[in-house]
C-alpha positions in Angstrom: 128.7 -71.1 140.0 130.7 -70.3 136.8 134.0 -71.8 138.0 134.7 -74.8 135.8 138.4 -73.9 135.3 139.2 -76.4 132.5 136.3 -76.2 130.1 136.2 -72.5 129.4 132.6 -72.4 130.6 133.3 -69.5 133.0 134.7 -67.3 130.2 131.8 -68.0 127.9 129.3 -67.3 130.6 130.9 -64.0 131.6 130.9 -62.9 128.0 127.2 -63.8 127.6 126.2 -62.0 130.8 127.8 -58.8 129.7 127.1 -58.9 126.0 123.5 -60.1 126.6 123.4 -61.7 123.2 119.9 -61.8 121.6 118.0 -65.0 121.9 117.8 -66.3 118.3 115.0 -68.8 119.0 115.2 -72.4 119.9 116.7 -73.3 116.6 119.0 -70.3 116.5 117.6 -69.2 113.1 116.2 -65.7 114.0 118.0 -63.3 111.6 116.6 -59.8 112.2 118.0 -58.7 115.6 118.1 -55.3 117.3 121.4 -55.2 119.3 120.1 -52.4 121.4 117.3 -54.7 122.8 118.7 -57.1 125.3 116.5 -60.1 124.8 118.9 -62.9 125.7 118.6 -66.6 126.5 116.2 -67.4 129.3 119.0 -69.0 131.3 120.9 -65.8 131.5 120.1 -62.5 133.3 120.4 -59.6 131.0 121.9 -56.5 132.6 120.4 -53.0 132.4 121.9 -50.3 130.2 125.2 -49.0 131.5 127.8 -46.5 130.2 130.6 -49.0 130.6 130.8 -52.8 131.2 133.8 -54.3 133.1 134.7 -57.9 133.0 137.6 -59.2 135.1 138.9 -62.5 136.6 139.8 -63.2 140.1 142.9 -61.5 141.7 142.8 -58.6 139.1 143.2 -55.1 140.5 141.3 -52.4 138.6 141.4 -48.8 139.5 139.2 -45.8 138.6 142.2 -44.4 136.7 142.0 -47.5 134.4 138.3 -47.0 133.8 138.7 -43.3 133.1 141.6 -43.9 130.7 139.5 -46.5 128.8 136.6 -44.1 128.4 139.0 -41.3 127.2 140.7 -43.6 124.7 137.3 -44.8 123.4 136.3 -41.1 122.9 139.6 -40.5 121.1 138.9 -43.4 118.7 135.4 -42.1 118.2 136.8 -38.7 117.2 139.1 -40.4 114.7 136.2 -42.4 113.2 134.2 -39.2 112.8 137.0 -37.4 111.0 137.6 -40.4 108.6 134.0 -40.0 107.4 135.2 -37.0 105.4 136.6 -38.2 102.1 138.4 -34.9 101.5 140.7 -35.4 104.4 143.6 -38.0 104.6 142.7 -39.6 107.9 144.2 -43.1 107.2 146.7 -44.4 109.7 150.2 -43.3 108.7 151.9 -46.6 109.2 151.1 -50.3 109.2 147.5 -50.2 110.4 145.2 -52.8 111.9 143.0 -54.4 109.3 140.0 -53.6 111.3 138.5 -50.1 111.5 136.6 -51.1 114.6 139.2 -50.4 117.3 138.6 -50.9 121.0 141.0 -50.0 123.8 142.4 -53.2 125.4 144.6 -54.2 128.3 147.7 -56.1 129.1 148.0 -58.2 132.2 150.8 -57.2 134.5 152.4 -59.0 137.5 155.3 -58.2 139.7 158.6 -60.1 139.9 159.7 -61.0 143.4 162.7 -62.8 145.0 160.5 -66.0 144.9 160.7 -66.2 141.1 163.3 -68.4 139.5 166.6 -67.3 138.1 165.3 -67.2 134.5 162.6 -64.7 135.4 165.2 -62.5 137.1 167.5 -62.6 134.1 164.5 -61.6 131.8 164.0 -58.7 134.1 167.6 -57.5 133.7 168.2 -58.0 137.3 165.5 -55.6 138.5 163.6 -58.1 140.6 160.8 -55.9 141.7 160.0 -54.3 138.4 156.5 -54.8 137.0 156.4 -57.2 134.2 153.9 -57.3 131.3 153.7 -61.0 130.5 150.9 -61.4 127.9 153.1 -60.0 125.2 156.5 -60.2 123.6 158.4 -57.7 121.4 157.1 -59.5 118.3 153.4 -59.5 119.2 152.6 -55.8 118.7 153.0 -53.0 116.2 152.6 -49.2 116.2 150.3 -47.0 114.2 149.7 -43.3 114.1 145.9 -42.5 113.9 145.2 -38.9 112.8 142.5 -37.0 114.6 142.4 -39.6 117.5 142.2 -36.9 120.1 139.1 -35.6 121.9 138.4 -33.3 124.8 138.2 -34.6 128.3 134.5 -34.5 128.1 134.7 -37.0 125.3 132.4 -35.0 123.0 134.4 -32.6 120.8 137.4 -33.6 118.7 140.4 -31.4 119.5 142.2 -31.7 116.1 141.5 -28.8 113.7 139.2 -29.7 110.9 140.1 -26.8 108.6 143.1 -27.9 106.6 142.8 -30.6 104.0 144.9 -33.7 104.6 145.7 -32.5 108.1 147.1 -35.7 109.5 149.7 -34.3 112.0 147.2 -34.0 114.9 146.6 -37.4 116.6 148.4 -39.9 118.6 150.3 -43.2 118.4 148.6 -46.5 119.3 150.0 -49.9 120.0 148.0 -52.7 118.4 148.4 -56.4 118.8 149.4 -58.5 115.8 148.9 -61.7 117.6 146.4 -63.3 120.0 147.5 -62.7 123.5 148.2 -66.2 124.8 148.0 -67.0 128.5 150.7 -68.7 130.4 150.0 -72.3 131.4 149.2 -73.7 133.9 146.5 -71.0 134.3 143.3 -71.0 136.4 142.3 -67.4 135.9 141.4 -67.8 132.2 141.5 -70.4 129.5 142.1 -70.6 125.8 138.8 -72.4 125.2 136.8 -69.2 124.8 138.3 -66.8 122.2 138.8 -63.2 123.2 136.0 -60.9 122.0 138.6 -58.6 120.5 141.4 -59.7 118.2 144.6 -59.4 120.1 142.7 -58.4 123.2 143.0 -59.9 126.7 140.7 -62.7 127.7 141.3 -61.9 131.4 140.2 -58.3 131.7 138.2 -56.1 129.3 135.8 -53.3 129.1 133.1 -52.2 126.7 131.0 -49.1 126.3 127.3 -49.6 125.3 128.1 -48.5 121.8 130.9 -51.1 121.5 128.7 -53.8 123.0 126.1 -53.2 120.3 128.7 -53.4 117.5 130.1 -56.6 118.8 126.7 -58.2 119.2 125.7 -57.2 115.7 129.0 -58.7 114.4 128.6 -61.9 116.3 125.0 -62.4 115.2 126.1 -61.8 111.6 128.9 -64.4 111.9 126.5 -66.9 113.5 124.0 -66.5 110.6 126.8 -66.7 108.1 127.9 -70.0 109.4 124.4 -71.4 109.6 123.3 -70.2 106.2 126.2 -70.9 103.8 124.5 -69.1 101.0 124.5 -65.9 103.0 127.3 -63.8 101.5 126.7 -60.7 103.6 129.9 -59.1 104.8 130.0 -58.9 108.6 133.0 -56.6 108.6 136.3 -57.1 110.4 136.6 -58.2 113.9 137.2 -55.5 116.5 141.0 -54.9 117.0 142.7 -54.3 120.3 144.7 -51.0 120.6 146.4 -49.1 123.4 147.3 -45.4 123.4 151.1 -45.0 123.6 150.8 -41.8 125.6 149.0 -43.4 128.5 150.2 -47.0 128.2 150.5 -47.4 132.0 146.8 -47.1 132.5 146.2 -50.1 130.3 148.6 -52.4 132.2 146.3 -54.1 134.6 147.7 -55.6 137.8 147.4 -59.3 138.4 148.3 -60.3 141.9 149.8 -63.8 141.9 153.3 -64.0 140.5 153.5 -67.8 140.1 153.2 -67.6 136.3 156.3 -65.5 135.8 159.2 -67.3 134.2 157.1 -70.3 133.1 158.1 -71.8 129.7 155.6 -71.5 126.9 154.8 -74.4 124.5 156.8 -73.8 121.4 153.9 -72.9 119.1 151.7 -71.3 121.7 153.5 -68.1 122.8 152.9 -64.4 122.0 154.5 -63.8 118.6 154.0 -67.5 117.7 153.4 -66.7 114.0 156.9 -65.4 113.9 158.3 -68.6 115.5 160.5 -69.5 112.6 162.3 -66.1 112.8 162.7 -66.6 116.5 164.5 -69.9 116.0 166.7 -68.3 113.3 167.7 -65.6 115.7 168.5 -68.2 118.4 170.6 -70.2 116.0 172.5 -67.0 115.0 173.3 -66.3 118.7 174.6 -69.9 119.1 176.8 -69.7 116.0 178.4 -66.5 117.3 178.8 -68.1 120.7 177.5 -64.9 122.2 175.9 -66.7 125.2 178.3 -69.5 125.5 178.0 -71.2 128.9 175.0 -68.9 129.8 172.1 -71.2 129.2 169.9 -69.5 131.7 170.1 -66.1 129.9 169.5 -67.9 126.5 166.3 -69.5 127.9 165.2 -66.2 129.4 165.6 -64.5 126.0 163.9 -67.1 123.9 161.7 -69.5 125.9 159.9 -67.3 128.4 157.5 -64.4 128.2 158.3 -62.0 131.0 158.3 -58.6 129.3 159.0 -55.7 131.6 156.4 -52.9 131.4 159.0 -50.2 131.2 160.7 -52.1 128.3 157.4 -52.4 126.6 156.9 -48.7 126.6 160.5 -48.1 125.5 160.3 -50.6 122.6 156.9 -49.2 121.5 158.3 -45.7 121.5 161.3 -46.8 119.4 159.0 -48.6 117.0 156.9 -45.5 116.6 160.0 -43.3 116.0 161.3 -45.7 113.4 158.0 -45.7 111.6 157.8 -42.0 111.7 
């Protein structure tokens, strides 16, 4: 019944069903809440305890590989957080780091370009019409960071990095983290912008949470709710959870989205991935015009500056280059 495609009701209801937010009373003024106890609103059915929760919209294809990769990445981040508890070791990210210490593996929506797509989409794909395209992101909407000790065993229990040497920050892996909200392409019936993603920079179309992550998010959201309701409450709720993807297994976090009708669609000027760097984008465009580099090739210019069709292979290549430059 949760299919009001314009109001964002479906997204909010899906989040509520999985998070099972605590019922804060009729007036919403209950402050002491145990996130582990799923006492939610009577209108909702709270789920039992599970190892992992998966939320997805219609026409999304999820594989067991994706679920396994998410659990492994979550274990890797848990290993990094355990190591950072030791003040004698330098476990801070080596480069520009997400502001949040609460990192959750996230996903990028991927579709496939076909002959049915318009010329602009084909230009954006560099002529490779059947190459998978990641179209929630652009090259300006993500950054790279190296997180020391972010490696765990396949069982997800024991960190694999040595804990002997002080300031041992060479063992770990590179992570892509999103510096922007991931904006959907309009017109869009599979998700809306009305309900904000649970994770900053994360996808609002497909996401997963472990039980531990669910508890952290519920605690944070209840704190923010009480903070807004009681303006005198100066308690710090901590940073929002931040979306990250391990560079080494990027492909497992690119989730297939079946329809390809959204590819090559033009974004509104101030509502595209990387939109906070919109001024720089316009300057780059003006520079190209001044140099007459694309004279008479309007379709290519539009593909480069107006559309978000970012090939998955190019995403991996650009992310690797960013990591190498930071290193």
